[in-house]
N, CA, C and O atoms as CSV, one atom per row, in Angstrom:
chain,resi,resn,atom,element,x,y,z
A,1,MET,N,N,-3.162,19.993,7.427
A,1,MET,CA,C,-2.262,19.922,6.292
A,1,MET,C,C,-2.028,18.466,5.906
A,1,MET,O,O,-1.726,17.635,6.763
A,2,SER,N,N,-2.164,18.159,4.641
A,2,SER,CA,C,-2.002,16.798,4.165
A,2,SER,C,C,-0.533,16.402,4.102
A,2,SER,O,O,0.341,17.220,3.814
A,3,SER,N,N,-0.291,15.148,4.375
A,3,SER,CA,C,1.062,14.621,4.290
A,3,SER,C,C,1.322,14.103,2.886
A,3,SER,O,O,0.465,13.456,2.283
A,4,ASN,N,N,2.495,14.390,2.377
A,4,ASN,CA,C,2.871,13.983,1.043
A,4,ASN,C,C,3.240,12.504,1.035
A,4,ASN,O,O,4.083,12.069,1.820
A,5,LEU,N,N,2.612,11.730,0.151
A,5,LEU,CA,C,2.873,10.299,0.064
A,5,LEU,C,C,4.333,9.991,-0.246
A,5,LEU,O,O,4.893,9.034,0.288
A,6,ILE,N,N,4.948,10.794,-1.102
A,6,ILE,CA,C,6.320,10.520,-1.527
A,6,ILE,C,C,7.299,10.578,-0.351
A,6,ILE,O,O,8.400,10.035,-0.435
A,7,GLU,N,N,6.910,11.219,0.722
A,7,GLU,CA,C,7.764,11.320,1.901
A,7,GLU,C,C,7.665,10.096,2.809
A,7,GLU,O,O,8.446,9.954,3.750
A,8,MET,N,N,6.717,9.223,2.531
A,8,MET,CA,C,6.533,8.039,3.363
A,8,MET,C,C,7.542,6.956,2.991
A,8,MET,O,O,7.928,6.819,1.830
A,9,LYS,N,N,7.958,6.197,3.987
A,9,LYS,CA,C,8.895,5.087,3.784
A,9,LYS,C,C,8.313,4.114,2.762
A,9,LYS,O,O,7.112,3.842,2.781
A,10,ASN,N,N,9.143,3.593,1.880
A,10,ASN,CA,C,8.816,2.573,0.880
A,10,ASN,C,C,8.111,3.090,-0.367
A,10,ASN,O,O,8.018,2.358,-1.352
A,11,LEU,N,N,7.615,4.315,-0.363
A,11,LEU,CA,C,6.839,4.794,-1.503
A,11,LEU,C,C,7.709,5.636,-2.432
A,11,LEU,O,O,8.345,6.602,-2.010
A,12,GLY,N,N,7.720,5.253,-3.683
A,12,GLY,CA,C,8.466,5.984,-4.698
A,12,GLY,C,C,7.524,6.605,-5.704
A,12,GLY,O,O,6.306,6.587,-5.527
A,13,LYS,N,N,8.086,7.146,-6.744
A,13,LYS,CA,C,7.310,7.876,-7.738
A,13,LYS,C,C,6.200,7.015,-8.356
A,13,LYS,O,O,5.058,7.461,-8.468
A,14,THR,N,N,6.532,5.797,-8.751
A,14,THR,CA,C,5.536,4.942,-9.400
A,14,THR,C,C,4.417,4.556,-8.453
A,14,THR,O,O,3.244,4.641,-8.815
A,15,SER,N,N,4.761,4.134,-7.245
A,15,SER,CA,C,3.710,3.729,-6.306
A,15,SER,C,C,2.813,4.907,-5.937
A,15,SER,O,O,1.608,4.730,-5.752
A,16,VAL,N,N,3.377,6.095,-5.829
A,16,VAL,CA,C,2.571,7.286,-5.547
A,16,VAL,C,C,1.655,7.593,-6.730
A,16,VAL,O,O,0.502,7.978,-6.534
A,17,GLN,N,N,2.150,7.429,-7.943
A,17,GLN,CA,C,1.304,7.650,-9.128
A,17,GLN,C,C,0.149,6.663,-9.143
A,17,GLN,O,O,-0.980,7.035,-9.465
A,18,TRP,N,N,0.415,5.416,-8.801
A,18,TRP,CA,C,-0.654,4.409,-8.737
A,18,TRP,C,C,-1.674,4.777,-7.670
A,18,TRP,O,O,-2.879,4.678,-7.901
A,19,LEU,N,N,-1.198,5.200,-6.504
A,19,LEU,CA,C,-2.117,5.608,-5.441
A,19,LEU,C,C,-2.974,6.789,-5.891
A,19,LEU,O,O,-4.184,6.801,-5.666
A,20,ASN,N,N,-2.357,7.769,-6.519
A,20,ASN,CA,C,-3.109,8.923,-7.018
A,20,ASN,C,C,-4.156,8.487,-8.033
A,20,ASN,O,O,-5.266,9.020,-8.047
A,21,ALA,N,N,-3.813,7.527,-8.880
A,21,ALA,CA,C,-4.730,7.056,-9.919
A,21,ALA,C,C,-5.994,6.415,-9.345
A,21,ALA,O,O,-7.035,6.380,-10.002
A,22,VAL,N,N,-5.895,5.911,-8.118
A,22,VAL,CA,C,-7.072,5.297,-7.482
A,22,VAL,C,C,-7.670,6.202,-6.411
A,22,VAL,O,O,-8.470,5.756,-5.589
A,23,GLY,N,N,-7.279,7.479,-6.425
A,23,GLY,CA,C,-7.900,8.465,-5.535
A,23,GLY,C,C,-7.272,8.616,-4.169
A,23,GLY,O,O,-7.841,9.272,-3.296
A,24,ILE,N,N,-6.109,8.021,-3.965
A,24,ILE,CA,C,-5.418,8.150,-2.684
A,24,ILE,C,C,-4.296,9.153,-2.892
A,24,ILE,O,O,-3.293,8.854,-3.540
A,25,ARG,N,N,-4.473,10.350,-2.334
A,25,ARG,CA,C,-3.566,11.455,-2.633
A,25,ARG,C,C,-2.751,11.956,-1.451
A,25,ARG,O,O,-1.898,12.830,-1.605
A,26,ASP,N,N,-3.016,11.398,-0.258
A,26,ASP,CA,C,-2.238,11.819,0.910
A,26,ASP,C,C,-2.205,10.709,1.949
A,26,ASP,O,O,-2.930,9.718,1.858
A,27,LYS,N,N,-1.347,10.904,2.934
A,27,LYS,CA,C,-1.144,9.906,3.986
A,27,LYS,C,C,-2.443,9.602,4.719
A,27,LYS,O,O,-2.727,8.446,5.033
A,28,GLU,N,N,-3.220,10.622,4.987
A,28,GLU,CA,C,-4.464,10.442,5.727
A,28,GLU,C,C,-5.429,9.522,4.979
A,28,GLU,O,O,-6.080,8.669,5.582
A,29,LYS,N,N,-5.514,9.704,3.669
A,29,LYS,CA,C,-6.413,8.856,2.866
A,29,LYS,C,C,-5.887,7.424,2.832
A,29,LYS,O,O,-6.673,6.479,2.895
A,30,LEU,N,N,-4.574,7.252,2.732
A,30,LEU,CA,C,-3.994,5.906,2.752
A,30,LEU,C,C,-4.285,5.231,4.094
A,30,LEU,O,O,-4.609,4.044,4.136
A,31,GLN,N,N,-4.171,5.981,5.182
A,31,GLN,CA,C,-4.478,5.426,6.506
A,31,GLN,C,C,-5.947,5.023,6.593
A,31,GLN,O,O,-6.286,3.983,7.158
A,32,GLU,N,N,-6.806,5.856,6.030
A,32,GLU,CA,C,-8.245,5.588,6.051
A,32,GLU,C,C,-8.577,4.327,5.255
A,32,GLU,O,O,-9.354,3.486,5.707
A,33,VAL,N,N,-7.986,4.203,4.073
A,33,VAL,CA,C,-8.277,3.078,3.179
A,33,VAL,C,C,-7.585,1.801,3.657
A,33,VAL,O,O,-8.163,0.716,3.602
A,34,GLY,N,N,-6.359,1.938,4.120
A,34,GLY,CA,C,-5.582,0.787,4.566
A,34,GLY,C,C,-4.780,0.164,3.435
A,34,GLY,O,O,-5.095,0.341,2.258
A,35,SER,N,N,-3.754,-0.557,3.807
A,35,SER,CA,C,-2.838,-1.109,2.807
A,35,SER,C,C,-3.495,-2.155,1.916
A,35,SER,O,O,-3.253,-2.172,0.709
A,36,VAL,N,N,-4.309,-3.012,2.480
A,36,VAL,CA,C,-4.924,-4.091,1.694
A,36,VAL,C,C,-5.876,-3.525,0.656
A,36,VAL,O,O,-5.817,-3.906,-0.513
A,37,GLU,N,N,-6.752,-2.619,1.070
A,37,GLU,CA,C,-7.717,-2.057,0.125
A,37,GLU,C,C,-7.025,-1.191,-0.915
A,37,GLU,O,O,-7.422,-1.198,-2.080
A,38,ALA,N,N,-6.001,-0.447,-0.521
A,38,ALA,CA,C,-5.243,0.352,-1.488
A,38,ALA,C,C,-4.610,-0.555,-2.536
A,38,ALA,O,O,-4.658,-0.260,-3.730
A,39,TYR,N,N,-4.018,-1.656,-2.090
A,39,TYR,CA,C,-3.412,-2.635,-2.996
A,39,TYR,C,C,-4.459,-3.202,-3.952
A,39,TYR,O,O,-4.225,-3.301,-5.157
A,40,ARG,N,N,-5.606,-3.569,-3.406
A,40,ARG,CA,C,-6.691,-4.112,-4.247
A,40,ARG,C,C,-7.131,-3.099,-5.304
A,40,ARG,O,O,-7.322,-3.452,-6.467
A,41,LYS,N,N,-7.289,-1.851,-4.897
A,41,LYS,CA,C,-7.716,-0.809,-5.835
A,41,LYS,C,C,-6.703,-0.654,-6.979
A,41,LYS,O,O,-7.083,-0.544,-8.144
A,42,ILE,N,N,-5.424,-0.649,-6.632
A,42,ILE,CA,C,-4.375,-0.493,-7.642
A,42,ILE,C,C,-4.381,-1.689,-8.593
A,42,ILE,O,O,-4.304,-1.529,-9.811
A,43,LYS,N,N,-4.472,-2.877,-8.025
A,43,LYS,CA,C,-4.467,-4.099,-8.840
A,43,LYS,C,C,-5.698,-4.149,-9.746
A,43,LYS,O,O,-5.597,-4.513,-10.918
A,44,THR,N,N,-6.850,-3.786,-9.202
A,44,THR,CA,C,-8.094,-3.788,-9.972
A,44,THR,C,C,-8.039,-2.777,-11.111
A,44,THR,O,O,-8.635,-2.989,-12.167
A,45,ARG,N,N,-7.340,-1.705,-10.896
A,45,ARG,CA,C,-7.190,-0.663,-11.918
A,45,ARG,C,C,-6.389,-1.167,-13.122
A,45,ARG,O,O,-6.380,-0.534,-14.178
A,46,GLY,N,N,-5.722,-2.301,-12.955
A,46,GLY,CA,C,-5.019,-2.909,-14.075
A,46,GLY,C,C,-3.508,-2.746,-14.048
A,46,GLY,O,O,-2.817,-3.183,-14.968
A,47,PHE,N,N,-2.997,-2.125,-13.007
A,47,PHE,CA,C,-1.544,-1.988,-12.903
A,47,PHE,C,C,-0.943,-3.340,-12.525
A,47,PHE,O,O,-1.489,-4.057,-11.686
A,48,LYS,N,N,0.173,-3.679,-13.145
A,48,LYS,CA,C,0.847,-4.944,-12.843
A,48,LYS,C,C,1.687,-4.751,-11.585
A,48,LYS,O,O,2.721,-4.084,-11.606
A,49,VAL,N,N,1.228,-5.338,-10.509
A,49,VAL,CA,C,1.886,-5.168,-9.213
A,49,VAL,C,C,2.253,-6.525,-8.612
A,49,VAL,O,O,1.691,-7.558,-8.976
A,50,SER,N,N,3.193,-6.494,-7.700
A,50,SER,CA,C,3.570,-7.705,-6.972
A,50,SER,C,C,3.185,-7.528,-5.504
A,50,SER,O,O,2.744,-6.459,-5.080
A,51,LYS,N,N,3.362,-8.584,-4.760
A,51,LYS,CA,C,3.055,-8.531,-3.332
A,51,LYS,C,C,3.959,-7.544,-2.597
A,51,LYS,O,O,3.613,-7.072,-1.514
A,52,VAL,N,N,5.099,-7.236,-3.174
A,52,VAL,CA,C,5.989,-6.260,-2.549
A,52,VAL,C,C,5.283,-4.915,-2.382
A,52,VAL,O,O,5.514,-4.214,-1.397
A,53,LEU,N,N,4.428,-4.551,-3.333
A,53,LEU,CA,C,3.679,-3.301,-3.188
A,53,LEU,C,C,2.794,-3.363,-1.948
A,53,LEU,O,O,2.715,-2.394,-1.193
A,54,LEU,N,N,2.142,-4.477,-1.738
A,54,LEU,CA,C,1.305,-4.652,-0.546
A,54,LEU,C,C,2.137,-4.469,0.718
A,54,LEU,O,O,1.720,-3.772,1.643
A,55,TYR,N,N,3.303,-5.089,0.758
A,55,TYR,CA,C,4.181,-4.958,1.919
A,55,TYR,C,C,4.675,-3.519,2.071
A,55,TYR,O,O,4.768,-2.999,3.183
A,56,ALA,N,N,4.986,-2.887,0.949
A,56,ALA,CA,C,5.472,-1.505,0.979
A,56,ALA,C,C,4.406,-0.564,1.525
A,56,ALA,O,O,4.711,0.340,2.303
A,57,LEU,N,N,3.150,-0.775,1.117
A,57,LEU,CA,C,2.063,0.071,1.607
A,57,LEU,C,C,1.877,-0.096,3.113
A,57,LEU,O,O,1.707,0.884,3.838
A,58,GLU,N,N,1.912,-1.330,3.570
A,58,GLU,CA,C,1.784,-1.576,5.014
A,58,GLU,C,C,2.965,-0.964,5.755
A,58,GLU,O,O,2.793,-0.319,6.789
A,59,GLY,N,N,4.152,-1.168,5.225
A,59,GLY,CA,C,5.342,-0.588,5.843
A,59,GLY,C,C,5.282,0.922,5.907
A,59,GLY,O,O,5.714,1.527,6.888
A,60,ALA,N,N,4.742,1.537,4.853
A,60,ALA,CA,C,4.594,2.992,4.834
A,60,ALA,C,C,3.693,3.446,5.982
A,60,ALA,O,O,3.955,4.461,6.628
A,61,LEU,N,N,2.639,2.687,6.222
A,61,LEU,CA,C,1.698,3.061,7.280
A,61,LEU,C,C,2.285,2.905,8.678
A,61,LEU,O,O,1.931,3.653,9.589
A,62,ILE,N,N,3.171,1.948,8.846
A,62,ILE,CA,C,3.744,1.741,10.179
A,62,ILE,C,C,5.185,2.238,10.264
A,62,ILE,O,O,5.867,2.021,11.266
A,63,ASN,N,N,5.639,2.903,9.210
A,63,ASN,CA,C,6.976,3.495,9.152
A,63,ASN,C,C,8.087,2.455,9.346
A,63,ASN,O,O,8.997,2.620,10.159
A,64,ALA,N,N,7.968,1.379,8.563
A,64,ALA,CA,C,8.971,0.317,8.604
A,64,ALA,C,C,9.309,-0.099,7.179
A,64,ALA,O,O,8.447,-0.082,6.301
A,65,HIS,N,N,10.562,-0.472,6.952
A,65,HIS,CA,C,10.929,-0.968,5.629
A,65,HIS,C,C,10.148,-2.251,5.359
A,65,HIS,O,O,10.011,-3.099,6.241
A,66,TRP,N,N,9.641,-2.388,4.148
A,66,TRP,CA,C,8.778,-3.532,3.822
A,66,TRP,C,C,9.468,-4.868,4.065
A,66,TRP,O,O,8.810,-5.848,4.416
A,67,ASN,N,N,10.775,-4.920,3.884
A,67,ASN,CA,C,11.501,-6.175,4.048
A,67,ASN,C,C,11.674,-6.553,5.516
A,67,ASN,O,O,12.066,-7.678,5.826
A,68,LYS,N,N,11.383,-5.618,6.419
A,68,LYS,CA,C,11.515,-5.878,7.853
A,68,LYS,C,C,10.197,-6.323,8.488
A,68,LYS,O,O,10.149,-6.607,9.684
A,69,LEU,N,N,9.127,-6.385,7.689
A,69,LEU,CA,C,7.842,-6.816,8.243
A,69,LEU,C,C,7.922,-8.279,8.665
A,69,LEU,O,O,8.578,-9.092,8.013
A,70,ASP,N,N,7.260,-8.593,9.743
A,70,ASP,CA,C,7.221,-9.958,10.235
A,70,ASP,C,C,6.587,-10.872,9.181
A,70,ASP,O,O,5.580,-10.504,8.577
A,71,PRO,N,N,7.162,-12.052,8.953
A,71,PRO,CA,C,6.598,-12.967,7.957
A,71,PRO,C,C,5.126,-13.302,8.197
A,71,PRO,O,O,4.369,-13.468,7.241
A,72,SER,N,N,4.715,-13.403,9.452
A,72,SER,CA,C,3.306,-13.699,9.739
A,72,SER,C,C,2.407,-12.531,9.331
A,72,SER,O,O,1.276,-12.746,8.894
A,73,LEU,N,N,2.895,-11.304,9.470
A,73,LEU,CA,C,2.128,-10.135,9.025
A,73,LEU,C,C,2.010,-10.157,7.507
A,73,LEU,O,O,0.933,-9.913,6.964
A,74,LYS,N,N,3.100,-10.445,6.825
A,74,LYS,CA,C,3.065,-10.528,5.364
A,74,LYS,C,C,2.040,-11.568,4.910
A,74,LYS,O,O,1.273,-11.336,3.976
A,75,GLU,N,N,2.042,-12.708,5.583
A,75,GLU,CA,C,1.108,-13.787,5.241
A,75,GLU,C,C,-0.338,-13.331,5.433
A,75,GLU,O,O,-1.188,-13.584,4.580
A,76,ARG,N,N,-0.616,-12.660,6.549
A,76,ARG,CA,C,-1.978,-12.159,6.808
A,76,ARG,C,C,-2.395,-11.131,5.759
A,76,ARG,O,O,-3.534,-11.143,5.292
A,77,LEU,N,N,-1.479,-10.248,5.391
A,77,LEU,CA,C,-1.792,-9.239,4.373
A,77,LEU,C,C,-2.160,-9.890,3.053
A,77,LEU,O,O,-3.134,-9.496,2.412
A,78,VAL,N,N,-1.387,-10.884,2.645
A,78,VAL,CA,C,-1.665,-11.582,1.382
A,78,VAL,C,C,-3.017,-12.291,1.451
A,78,VAL,O,O,-3.794,-12.239,0.497
A,79,GLU,N,N,-3.299,-12.943,2.559
A,79,GLU,CA,C,-4.582,-13.623,2.733
A,79,GLU,C,C,-5.734,-12.635,2.605
A,79,GLU,O,O,-6.726,-12.914,1.933
A,80,GLN,N,N,-5.600,-11.478,3.253
A,80,GLN,CA,C,-6.653,-10.462,3.187
A,80,GLN,C,C,-6.801,-9.908,1.769
A,80,GLN,O,O,-7.916,-9.689,1.295
A,81,ALA,N,N,-5.683,-9.686,1.107
A,81,ALA,CA,C,-5.714,-9.120,-0.237
A,81,ALA,C,C,-6.329,-10.077,-1.252
A,81,ALA,O,O,-6.952,-9.648,-2.224
A,82,GLU,N,N,-6.151,-11.372,-1.019
A,82,GLU,CA,C,-6.663,-12.370,-1.949
A,82,GLU,C,C,-8.050,-12.854,-1.579
A,82,GLU,O,O,-8.657,-13.603,-2.344
A,83,ASP,N,N,-8.572,-12.451,-0.426
A,83,ASP,CA,C,-9.900,-12.846,0.017
A,83,ASP,C,C,-10.951,-12.117,-0.797
A,83,ASP,O,O,-11.039,-10.890,-0.766
A,84,ASN,N,N,-11.734,-12.873,-1.511
A,84,ASN,CA,C,-12.785,-12.275,-2.352
A,84,ASN,C,C,-14.102,-12.128,-1.616
A,84,ASN,O,O,-15.063,-11.583,-2.159
A,85,GLY,N,N,-14.152,-12.611,-0.382
A,85,GLY,CA,C,-15.395,-12.565,0.380
A,85,GLY,C,C,-15.515,-11.264,1.048
A,85,GLY,O,O,-16.498,-11.017,1.747
């Protein structure tokens, strides 16, 4: 049984709509894709997003509020998201 994205911590109606728009429709798919790639897909699709979405996606995966993520983790996520290589 698939897990509903809207039930995950940090994810609201808009972020779930963005995830659905890029083919991520459940928790399992988000786990498979990962927060960085999901963020990249959403951004590439043309949605205007901030780094908070990246933190929210990671927080959703580890069941933590995005604002409670360690600053070093946030920094690594941003580096990965901005890495074009």
